[in-house]
C-alpha positions as YAML, in Angstrom:
chain: A
units: angstrom
residues:
- id: 1
  name: MET
  ca: [-47.14, -9.56, 4.65]
- id: 2
  name: ALA
  ca: [-50.85, -8.97, 4.21]
- id: 3
  name: ALA
  ca: [-53.63, -11.07, 5.70]
- id: 4
  name: ALA
  ca: [-54.32, -12.54, 2.26]
- id: 5
  name: ASP
  ca: [-50.72, -13.67, 2.07]
- id: 6
  name: ASP
  ca: [-51.07, -15.26, 5.51]
- id: 7
  name: ARG
  ca: [-54.01, -17.29, 4.25]
- id: 8
  name: MET
  ca: [-51.98, -18.38, 1.24]
- id: 9
  name: THR
  ca: [-49.19, -19.52, 3.55]
- id: 10
  name: ALA
  ca: [-51.74, -21.63, 5.44]
- id: 11
  name: ALA
  ca: [-53.02, -23.09, 2.16]
- id: 12
  name: VAL
  ca: [-49.52, -24.03, 1.07]
- id: 13
  name: HIS
  ca: [-48.92, -25.66, 4.46]
- id: 14
  name: ASN
  ca: [-52.11, -27.74, 4.15]
- id: 15
  name: GLU
  ca: [-50.91, -29.04, 0.81]
- id: 16
  name: PHE
  ca: [-47.49, -29.59, 2.35]
- id: 17
  name: VAL
  ca: [-49.01, -31.83, 5.04]
- id: 18
  name: SER
  ca: [-50.79, -33.92, 2.41]
- id: 19
  name: GLY
  ca: [-47.55, -34.27, 0.50]
- id: 20
  name: PHE
  ca: [-45.75, -35.67, 3.52]
- id: 21
  name: THR
  ca: [-48.52, -38.18, 4.14]
- id: 22
  name: ASP
  ca: [-48.30, -39.42, 0.56]
- id: 23
  name: ILE
  ca: [-44.53, -39.67, 0.57]
- id: 24
  name: VAL
  ca: [-44.61, -42.87, 2.65]
- id: 25
  name: ARG
  ca: [-46.28, -45.00, 0.02]
- id: 26
  name: GLU
  ca: [-45.82, -43.07, -3.19]
- id: 27
  name: ALA
  ca: [-42.18, -42.03, -3.24]
- id: 28
  name: ASN
  ca: [-40.16, -44.75, -1.52]
- id: 29
  name: VAL
  ca: [-40.47, -48.35, -2.67]
- id: 30
  name: PHE
  ca: [-39.10, -49.80, 0.57]
- id: 31
  name: LEU
  ca: [-41.51, -47.84, 2.77]
- id: 32
  name: TYR
  ca: [-44.32, -48.72, 0.39]
- id: 33
  name: LYS
  ca: [-43.61, -52.42, 0.79]
- id: 34
  name: VAL
  ca: [-43.27, -52.23, 4.59]
- id: 35
  name: ALA
  ca: [-46.55, -50.30, 4.83]
- id: 36
  name: GLU
  ca: [-48.25, -52.81, 2.52]
- id: 37
  name: GLU
  ca: [-47.35, -55.60, 4.95]
- id: 38
  name: GLY
  ca: [-48.77, -53.62, 7.87]
- id: 39
  name: GLY
  ca: [-45.33, -52.85, 9.22]
- id: 40
  name: ILE
  ca: [-45.84, -49.25, 10.44]
- id: 41
  name: VAL
  ca: [-46.58, -49.45, 14.16]
- id: 42
  name: ARG
  ca: [-46.51, -47.18, 17.19]
- id: 43
  name: LYS
  ca: [-44.51, -47.73, 20.37]
- id: 44
  name: SER
  ca: [-44.01, -45.34, 23.26]
- id: 45
  name: GLY
  ca: [-41.04, -45.04, 25.58]
- id: 46
  name: GLU
  ca: [-37.52, -43.67, 25.57]
- id: 47
  name: GLN
  ca: [-36.14, -46.58, 23.54]
- id: 48
  name: ILE
  ca: [-37.56, -49.02, 21.00]
- id: 49
  name: GLU
  ca: [-37.46, -52.54, 22.41]
- id: 50
  name: TRP
  ca: [-38.40, -55.67, 20.49]
- id: 51
  name: ARG
  ca: [-37.57, -59.35, 20.42]
- id: 52
  name: VAL
  ca: [-35.30, -60.71, 17.72]
- id: 53
  name: ARG
  ca: [-36.04, -64.35, 16.93]
- id: 54
  name: ASP
  ca: [-33.37, -67.03, 17.03]
- id: 55
  name: THR
  ca: [-33.38, -70.24, 15.02]
- id: 56
  name: LYS
  ca: [-35.67, -73.18, 15.81]
- id: 57
  name: ASP
  ca: [-34.44, -75.33, 18.67]
- id: 58
  name: SER
  ca: [-35.16, -79.09, 18.58]
- id: 59
  name: THR
  ca: [-35.50, -79.26, 22.38]
- id: 60
  name: THR
  ca: [-38.74, -77.28, 22.32]
- id: 61
  name: VAL
  ca: [-40.68, -79.43, 19.83]
- id: 62
  name: ALA
  ca: [-40.86, -83.20, 19.23]
- id: 63
  name: ALA
  ca: [-43.24, -85.93, 18.11]
- id: 64
  name: TRP
  ca: [-45.64, -87.02, 20.82]
- id: 65
  name: GLY
  ca: [-47.61, -90.24, 20.89]
- id: 66
  name: GLY
  ca: [-49.94, -89.28, 23.73]
- id: 67
  name: GLY
  ca: [-50.94, -91.64, 26.53]
- id: 68
  name: MET
  ca: [-48.59, -91.58, 29.50]
- id: 69
  name: GLU
  ca: [-45.66, -90.16, 27.57]
- id: 70
  name: PRO
  ca: [-44.44, -86.88, 28.97]
- id: 71
  name: ILE
  ca: [-44.75, -83.93, 26.63]
- id: 72
  name: PRO
  ca: [-41.17, -83.08, 25.60]
- id: 73
  name: PHE
  ca: [-40.47, -79.49, 26.52]
- id: 74
  name: THR
  ca: [-37.34, -77.73, 27.61]
- id: 75
  name: GLN
  ca: [-37.45, -74.03, 28.09]
- id: 76
  name: VAL
  ca: [-35.07, -72.37, 25.64]
- id: 77
  name: ASN
  ca: [-34.61, -68.68, 25.12]
- id: 78
  name: LYS
  ca: [-35.05, -68.32, 21.37]
- id: 79
  name: TRP
  ca: [-35.34, -64.57, 21.63]
- id: 80
  name: GLN
  ca: [-33.04, -61.72, 22.37]
- id: 81
  name: VAL
  ca: [-34.36, -58.34, 23.41]
- id: 82
  name: ALA
  ca: [-32.86, -55.63, 21.26]
- id: 83
  name: THR
  ca: [-33.11, -51.88, 21.62]
- id: 84
  name: GLN
  ca: [-32.79, -48.94, 19.29]
- id: 85
  name: PRO
  ca: [-33.11, -45.20, 19.83]
- id: 86
  name: PHE
  ca: [-35.75, -43.16, 18.06]
- id: 87
  name: ARG
  ca: [-34.49, -41.00, 15.19]
- id: 88
  name: GLY
  ca: [-35.97, -37.95, 13.50]
- id: 89
  name: TYR
  ca: [-35.48, -35.79, 10.42]
- id: 90
  name: ALA
  ca: [-36.20, -32.14, 9.90]
- id: 91
  name: GLY
  ca: [-36.02, -29.43, 7.25]
- id: 92
  name: SER
  ca: [-37.35, -25.95, 6.66]
- id: 93
  name: TYR
  ca: [-37.75, -23.29, 4.03]
- id: 94
  name: THR
  ca: [-37.86, -19.57, 4.61]
- id: 95
  name: LEU
  ca: [-39.43, -16.67, 2.75]
- id: 96
  name: SER
  ca: [-37.45, -13.48, 3.17]
- id: 97
  name: LYS
  ca: [-38.46, -9.90, 2.57]
- id: 98
  name: THR
  ca: [-36.27, -9.92, -0.51]
- id: 99
  name: ASP
  ca: [-38.26, -12.88, -1.83]
- id: 100
  name: GLU
  ca: [-41.46, -10.92, -1.25]
- id: 101
  name: TRP
  ca: [-40.15, -7.94, -3.18]
- id: 102
  name: LYS
  ca: [-39.03, -10.12, -6.07]
- id: 103
  name: ASN
  ca: [-42.38, -11.91, -6.19]
- id: 104
  name: ASP
  ca: [-44.84, -9.11, -5.74]
- id: 105
  name: GLY
  ca: [-48.51, -10.09, -5.79]
- id: 106
  name: PRO
  ca: [-50.55, -12.92, -4.22]
- id: 107
  name: ASN
  ca: [-50.16, -15.41, -7.08]
- id: 108
  name: ALA
  ca: [-46.39, -14.98, -7.28]
- id: 109
  name: ILE
  ca: [-45.96, -15.43, -3.52]
- id: 110
  name: PHE
  ca: [-48.20, -18.50, -3.54]
- id: 111
  name: ASP
  ca: [-46.23, -20.09, -6.40]
- id: 112
  name: LEU
  ca: [-42.96, -19.32, -4.65]
- id: 113
  name: GLN
  ca: [-44.05, -20.92, -1.37]
- id: 114
  name: LYS
  ca: [-45.42, -23.96, -3.14]
- id: 115
  name: GLY
  ca: [-42.18, -24.43, -5.05]
- id: 116
  name: LEU
  ca: [-40.11, -24.14, -1.88]
- id: 117
  name: ALA
  ca: [-42.30, -26.73, -0.12]
- id: 118
  name: GLU
  ca: [-42.01, -29.16, -3.02]
- id: 119
  name: THR
  ca: [-38.23, -28.78, -3.07]
- id: 120
  name: LEU
  ca: [-38.08, -29.49, 0.66]
- id: 121
  name: LEU
  ca: [-40.19, -32.62, 0.22]
- id: 122
  name: SER
  ca: [-37.92, -33.84, -2.56]
- id: 123
  name: ASP
  ca: [-34.75, -33.24, -0.54]
- id: 124
  name: LEU
  ca: [-36.09, -35.06, 2.52]
- id: 125
  name: GLN
  ca: [-37.29, -37.97, 0.40]
- id: 126
  name: GLU
  ca: [-33.86, -38.33, -1.20]
- id: 127
  name: LEU
  ca: [-32.22, -38.26, 2.24]
- id: 128
  name: LEU
  ca: [-34.56, -40.99, 3.52]
- id: 129
  name: GLU
  ca: [-33.95, -43.13, 0.42]
- id: 130
  name: ASP
  ca: [-30.19, -42.91, 0.99]
- id: 131
  name: ASP
  ca: [-30.41, -43.72, 4.69]
- id: 132
  name: PHE
  ca: [-32.79, -46.65, 4.39]
- id: 133
  name: LEU
  ca: [-30.79, -48.32, 1.62]
- id: 134
  name: ALA
  ca: [-27.21, -47.38, 2.46]
- id: 135
  name: ASN
  ca: [-26.88, -46.38, 6.10]
- id: 136
  name: ASN
  ca: [-26.05, -48.76, 8.94]
- id: 137
  name: GLY
  ca: [-26.79, -46.26, 11.69]
- id: 138
  name: SER
  ca: [-23.21, -45.89, 12.81]
- id: 139
  name: ASP
  ca: [-23.25, -42.13, 12.36]
- id: 140
  name: GLY
  ca: [-25.33, -41.84, 15.53]
- id: 141
  name: VAL
  ca: [-28.11, -39.70, 14.05]
- id: 142
  name: SER
  ca: [-29.68, -41.59, 11.15]
- id: 143
  name: VAL
  ca: [-32.15, -44.48, 11.17]
- id: 144
  name: MET
  ca: [-30.84, -48.02, 11.11]
- id: 145
  name: GLY
  ca: [-30.91, -48.78, 7.40]
- id: 146
  name: LEU
  ca: [-30.90, -52.12, 5.59]
- id: 147
  name: PRO
  ca: [-27.09, -52.60, 5.80]
- id: 148
  name: SER
  ca: [-27.41, -52.70, 9.59]
- id: 149
  name: PHE
  ca: [-28.95, -56.19, 9.54]
- id: 150
  name: ILE
  ca: [-27.63, -57.69, 6.30]
- id: 151
  name: ASP
  ca: [-24.27, -59.37, 6.74]
- id: 152
  name: PHE
  ca: [-22.38, -57.96, 3.78]
- id: 153
  name: ALA
  ca: [-19.22, -59.95, 3.10]
- id: 154
  name: ASP
  ca: [-17.06, -56.89, 2.54]
- id: 155
  name: SER
  ca: [-17.95, -55.26, 5.88]
- id: 156
  name: VAL
  ca: [-14.86, -55.20, 8.08]
- id: 157
  name: PRO
  ca: [-15.24, -55.55, 10.97]
- id: 158
  name: ASP
  ca: [-18.60, -57.32, 11.18]
- id: 159
  name: LEU
  ca: [-21.45, -54.90, 11.66]
- id: 160
  name: SER
  ca: [-23.67, -55.02, 14.73]
- id: 161
  name: TYR
  ca: [-27.41, -54.52, 14.86]
- id: 162
  name: ALA
  ca: [-28.89, -53.47, 18.21]
- id: 163
  name: GLY
  ca: [-26.08, -55.25, 20.01]
- id: 164
  name: LEU
  ca: [-26.22, -58.37, 17.82]
- id: 165
  name: THR
  ca: [-22.89, -58.93, 16.11]
- id: 166
  name: GLN
  ca: [-23.04, -60.51, 12.67]
- id: 167
  name: GLY
  ca: [-21.26, -63.83, 12.46]
- id: 168
  name: THR
  ca: [-21.10, -64.47, 16.22]
- id: 169
  name: VAL
  ca: [-24.64, -64.18, 17.59]
- id: 170
  name: ALA
  ca: [-27.10, -67.04, 17.06]
- id: 171
  name: GLN
  ca: [-29.77, -64.69, 15.74]
- id: 172
  name: TRP
  ca: [-27.63, -64.23, 12.66]
- id: 173
  name: SER
  ca: [-27.34, -67.94, 11.85]
- id: 174
  name: ASN
  ca: [-28.68, -69.10, 8.49]
- id: 175
  name: GLN
  ca: [-28.03, -65.64, 7.08]
- id: 176
  name: TYR
  ca: [-28.71, -65.91, 3.36]
- id: 177
  name: LYS
  ca: [-25.68, -65.08, 1.27]
- id: 178
  name: ALA
  ca: [-24.40, -66.16, -2.13]
- id: 179
  name: SER
  ca: [-21.56, -65.30, -4.48]
- id: 180
  name: SER
  ca: [-21.07, -67.60, -7.44]
- id: 181
  name: GLY
  ca: [-18.37, -65.60, -9.14]
- id: 182
  name: GLN
  ca: [-20.09, -66.15, -12.48]
- id: 183
  name: ALA
  ca: [-21.32, -63.52, -14.89]
- id: 184
  name: ASN
  ca: [-24.87, -64.93, -15.02]
- id: 185
  name: ILE
  ca: [-27.16, -62.63, -13.12]
- id: 186
  name: VAL
  ca: [-30.32, -64.54, -14.08]
- id: 187
  name: GLY
  ca: [-29.05, -67.91, -12.85]
- id: 188
  name: ASP
  ca: [-27.47, -66.46, -9.73]
- id: 189
  name: MET
  ca: [-30.61, -64.58, -8.67]
- id: 190
  name: ILE
  ca: [-32.94, -67.50, -9.32]
- id: 191
  name: ASP
  ca: [-30.68, -69.83, -7.32]
- id: 192
  name: PHE
  ca: [-30.56, -67.32, -4.50]
- id: 193
  name: VAL
  ca: [-34.34, -66.82, -4.31]
- id: 194
  name: THR
  ca: [-34.89, -70.58, -4.16]
- id: 195
  name: THR
  ca: [-32.22, -70.88, -1.45]
- id: 196
  name: CYS
  ca: [-34.04, -68.24, 0.59]
- id: 197
  name: SER
  ca: [-37.42, -69.91, 0.12]
- id: 198
  name: ARG
  ca: [-37.52, -71.92, 3.30]
- id: 199
  name: GLY
  ca: [-40.36, -72.64, 5.68]
- id: 200
  name: PRO
  ca: [-43.49, -74.82, 5.55]
- id: 201
  name: ASP
  ca: [-45.34, -72.67, 3.04]
- id: 202
  name: ARG
  ca: [-42.35, -71.17, 1.18]
- id: 203
  name: ARG
  ca: [-43.78, -67.78, 2.01]
- id: 204
  name: ARG
  ca: [-42.32, -66.73, 5.33]
- id: 205
  name: GLY
  ca: [-38.76, -67.46, 4.25]
- id: 206
  name: LYS
  ca: [-39.06, -66.18, 0.68]
- id: 207
  name: PRO
  ca: [-38.04, -62.58, -0.10]
- id: 208
  name: ASN
  ca: [-40.82, -60.28, -1.24]
- id: 209
  name: LEU
  ca: [-38.63, -57.41, -2.47]
- id: 210
  name: ILE
  ca: [-35.23, -57.26, -4.18]
- id: 211
  name: ILE
  ca: [-33.30, -53.99, -4.44]
- id: 212
  name: GLY
  ca: [-30.10, -53.31, -6.35]
- id: 213
  name: LYS
  ca: [-28.38, -50.58, -8.25]
- id: 214
  name: ARG
  ca: [-29.50, -49.45, -11.68]
- id: 215
  name: GLY
  ca: [-26.76, -51.38, -13.53]
- id: 216
  name: PHE
  ca: [-27.75, -54.73, -12.01]
- id: 217
  name: TRP
  ca: [-31.43, -54.09, -12.72]
- id: 218
  name: ALA
  ca: [-30.77, -53.09, -16.33]
- id: 219
  name: THR
  ca: [-28.55, -56.10, -16.97]
- id: 220
  name: TYR
  ca: [-31.14, -58.51, -15.58]
- id: 221
  name: ASN
  ca: [-33.88, -56.80, -17.60]
- id: 222
  name: LYS
  ca: [-31.90, -57.19, -20.84]
- id: 223
  name: TYR
  ca: [-31.84, -60.96, -20.39]
- id: 224
  name: LEU
  ca: [-35.63, -61.19, -20.23]
- id: 225
  name: VAL
  ca: [-37.77, -62.03, -23.24]
- id: 226
  name: ASN
  ca: [-38.68, -58.67, -24.73]
- id: 227
  name: SER
  ca: [-42.20, -59.72, -25.70]
- id: 228
  name: VAL
  ca: [-43.13, -60.57, -22.11]
- id: 229
  name: ARG
  ca: [-43.76, -58.03, -19.36]
- id: 230
  name: TYR
  ca: [-42.14, -59.38, -16.21]
- id: 231
  name: ARG
  ca: [-43.45, -57.08, -13.52]
- id: 232
  name: ASP
  ca: [-45.58, -56.89, -10.41]
- id: 233
  name: GLU
  ca: [-48.77, -55.13, -11.49]
- id: 234
  name: LYS
  ca: [-49.55, -53.80, -8.02]
- id: 235
  name: MET
  ca: [-46.16, -52.16, -7.68]
- id: 236
  name: ALA
  ca: [-46.30, -50.93, -11.26]
- id: 237
  name: ASN
  ca: [-49.65, -49.28, -10.59]
- id: 238
  name: ALA
  ca: [-48.09, -47.61, -7.54]
- id: 239
  name: GLY
  ca: [-45.48, -46.07, -9.84]
- id: 240
  name: PHE
  ca: [-42.49, -48.33, -9.18]
- id: 241
  name: GLU
  ca: [-40.70, -49.84, -12.19]
- id: 242
  name: ASN
  ca: [-39.84, -53.46, -11.51]
- id: 243
  name: VAL
  ca: [-39.05, -56.82, -13.07]
- id: 244
  name: MET
  ca: [-39.73, -60.20, -11.52]
- id: 245
  name: VAL
  ca: [-37.35, -62.85, -10.17]
- id: 246
  name: CYS
  ca: [-39.31, -66.02, -9.33]
- id: 247
  name: ASN
  ca: [-42.40, -63.82, -8.76]
- id: 248
  name: VAL
  ca: [-40.44, -61.47, -6.49]
- id: 249
  name: PRO
  ca: [-40.33, -57.81, -7.65]
- id: 250
  name: PHE
  ca: [-36.83, -56.49, -8.36]
- id: 251
  name: VAL
  ca: [-36.43, -52.70, -8.27]
- id: 252
  name: TRP
  ca: [-33.45, -50.37, -8.60]
- id: 253
  name: SER
  ca: [-32.45, -47.22, -6.79]
- id: 254
  name: ASP
  ca: [-29.59, -44.79, -7.29]
- id: 255
  name: SER
  ca: [-29.26, -44.84, -3.49]
- id: 256
  name: ALA
  ca: [-28.09, -48.46, -3.80]
- id: 257
  name: ASP
  ca: [-25.08, -47.35, -5.86]
- id: 258
  name: GLN
  ca: [-22.96, -45.74, -3.19]
- id: 259
  name: THR
  ca: [-20.67, -46.31, -0.23]
- id: 260
  name: ALA
  ca: [-21.94, -45.27, 3.20]
- id: 261
  name: ASN
  ca: [-20.44, -45.88, 6.64]
- id: 262
  name: SER
  ca: [-17.73, -48.12, 5.14]
- id: 263
  name: VAL
  ca: [-20.29, -50.37, 3.42]
- id: 264
  name: ASP
  ca: [-20.16, -50.52, -0.38]
- id: 265
  name: ILE
  ca: [-23.83, -51.07, -1.21]
- id: 266
  name: SER
  ca: [-23.15, -50.98, -4.96]
- id: 267
  name: LYS
  ca: [-21.56, -54.45, -4.79]
- id: 268
  name: HIS
  ca: [-24.68, -56.15, -3.44]
- id: 269
  name: ILE
  ca: [-28.22, -57.05, -4.43]
- id: 270
  name: MET
  ca: [-30.41, -57.05, -1.31]
- id: 271
  name: PHE
  ca: [-33.09, -59.73, -0.91]
- id: 272
  name: LEU
  ca: [-35.57, -58.42, 1.64]
- id: 273
  name: ASN
  ca: [-38.42, -59.98, 3.56]
- id: 274
  name: THR
  ca: [-40.42, -56.96, 4.72]
- id: 275
  name: ARG
  ca: [-42.83, -59.19, 6.66]
- id: 276
  name: TYR
  ca: [-40.23, -59.18, 9.43]
- id: 277
  name: MET
  ca: [-39.59, -55.43, 9.29]
- id: 278
  name: ARG
  ca: [-41.31, -52.65, 11.21]
- id: 279
  name: ILE
  ca: [-41.19, -48.90, 11.07]
- id: 280
  name: VAL
  ca: [-41.72, -48.05, 14.75]
- id: 281
  name: LYS
  ca: [-42.95, -44.50, 15.26]
- id: 282
  name: SER
  ca: [-43.57, -42.51, 18.40]
- id: 283
  name: ASN
  ca: [-46.35, -40.12, 17.40]
- id: 284
  name: PRO
  ca: [-49.84, -41.31, 18.43]
- id: 285
  name: LYS
  ca: [-51.68, -41.12, 15.13]
- id: 286
  name: GLY
  ca: [-51.27, -40.31, 11.48]
- id: 287
  name: GLY
  ca: [-48.20, -41.01, 9.39]
- id: 288
  name: ILE
  ca: [-44.60, -40.87, 10.47]
- id: 289
  name: PHE
  ca: [-44.23, -37.48, 8.80]
- id: 290
  name: VAL
  ca: [-45.50, -34.55, 10.86]
- id: 291
  name: PRO
  ca: [-45.03, -31.12, 9.26]
- id: 292
  name: ILE
  ca: [-45.08, -28.14, 11.60]
- id: 293
  name: SER
  ca: [-45.40, -24.58, 10.38]
- id: 294
  name: ASP
  ca: [-43.99, -21.51, 12.01]
- id: 295
  name: ASP
  ca: [-46.49, -18.79, 11.19]
- id: 296
  name: ARG
  ca: [-44.09, -15.92, 11.66]
- id: 297
  name: VAL
  ca: [-44.71, -13.60, 8.77]
- id: 298
  name: SER
  ca: [-42.36, -10.78, 9.58]
- id: 299
  name: PRO
  ca: [-39.68, -10.62, 8.53]
- id: 300
  name: VAL
  ca: [-39.70, -14.31, 7.49]
- id: 301
  name: ALA
  ca: [-42.40, -16.89, 6.75]
- id: 302
  name: LYS
  ca: [-41.08, -20.31, 7.64]
- id: 303
  name: VAL
  ca: [-42.31, -23.90, 7.36]
- id: 304
  name: PHE
  ca: [-40.59, -26.48, 9.51]
- id: 305
  name: ALA
  ca: [-40.96, -30.08, 8.30]
- id: 306
  name: TYR
  ca: [-40.53, -32.48, 11.18]
- id: 307
  name: ILE
  ca: [-40.44, -36.23, 10.52]
- id: 308
  name: SER
  ca: [-41.53, -37.79, 13.76]
- id: 309
  name: GLN
  ca: [-39.35, -39.96, 15.97]
- id: 310
  name: PHE
  ca: [-39.06, -43.44, 14.44]
- id: 311
  name: ASN
  ca: [-36.62, -46.17, 13.48]
- id: 312
  name: LEU
  ca: [-36.43, -49.36, 11.46]
- id: 313
  name: VAL
  ca: [-36.37, -52.67, 13.34]
- id: 314
  name: CYS
  ca: [-36.14, -56.25, 12.11]
- id: 315
  name: LEU
  ca: [-37.82, -59.10, 13.98]
- id: 316
  name: SER
  ca: [-35.69, -61.77, 12.28]
- id: 317
  name: PRO
  ca: [-32.49, -60.51, 10.63]
- id: 318
  name: ARG
  ca: [-31.69, -64.03, 9.44]
- id: 319
  name: GLN
  ca: [-34.64, -63.78, 7.04]
- id: 320
  name: GLN
  ca: [-32.80, -61.09, 5.06]
- id: 321
  name: GLY
  ca: [-30.00, -61.75, 2.61]
- id: 322
  name: ASP
  ca: [-27.76, -60.39, -0.10]
- id: 323
  name: LEU
  ca: [-26.36, -61.72, -3.34]
- id: 324
  name: ASP
  ca: [-22.74, -60.66, -3.01]
- id: 325
  name: ALA
  ca: [-21.86, -59.47, -6.49]
- id: 326
  name: THR
  ca: [-18.27, -58.41, -5.80]
- id: 327
  name: ALA
  ca: [-16.83, -61.26, -7.92]
- id: 328
  name: ASN
  ca: [-19.36, -60.94, -10.72]
- id: 329
  name: THR
  ca: [-19.45, -58.78, -13.83]
- id: 330
  name: TYR
  ca: [-23.16, -58.07, -13.95]
- id: 331
  name: ALA
  ca: [-22.82, -54.41, -14.83]
...
């Protein structure tokens, strides 16, 4: 491959790097929302350690009149230290001598490399979308997705999240769940959002993102008044189609219409509070996506896309919930 072709390979790689940086906020609605809340952080070490909050304990707070009254305080461990391993994703494309012969000339080679890079980006994005929405991490290689800390009713046995078993550990108490068994998606979702809206300011306990499969989203949308645009303008401007449920954006994803690791995601609508979620990455700066190119040009030009070591953690799993739709006929 000529020196000019080498320079074109470098140019394609530079564009490839930019594409991976943009993919965090522009191609994945969940990552966009986590990043918007400032939830992408760095942590070093062999394992990711963080504290998962338990429920409020009445022995740690009480009314106090002052004077000679002792301040009521009993030390209570409201936290449990949880750990997760770092995970990573990778992919590559290659340019063979046969490809060079078929695409003779600088422009043809450049277009070929650019197309291969774009395909690789698309494939990795689809894989991440699937894992974040439908993977519970039990395969031993993928990130801990949303099903790992939402107590789905049809999960048998109960799932565990960083050693916390759903249904038996205090950190899972007050897990938000609902299943009315009625075919009224509007009423069910409104009731569920208001049930989740706990806390002094109705903000910390209220979901800020709802994700379901396309059929649920379309059914809810059909019930809305056609002359009114129910959507979150900020998310719409970012390219994500959404409708609103009590001022909470509701989006759909084909990745939410599948079964993964024995969890049937298609039967649930997930009510998420991304304020309690973090994407913990290991690389010191930049995004979580770090493309690396292999500049070998003979006999193969190769670009290796490495997504840095990271994982999804949740500071308070009990702030997440799902509307169990298994008994409903929404779609």
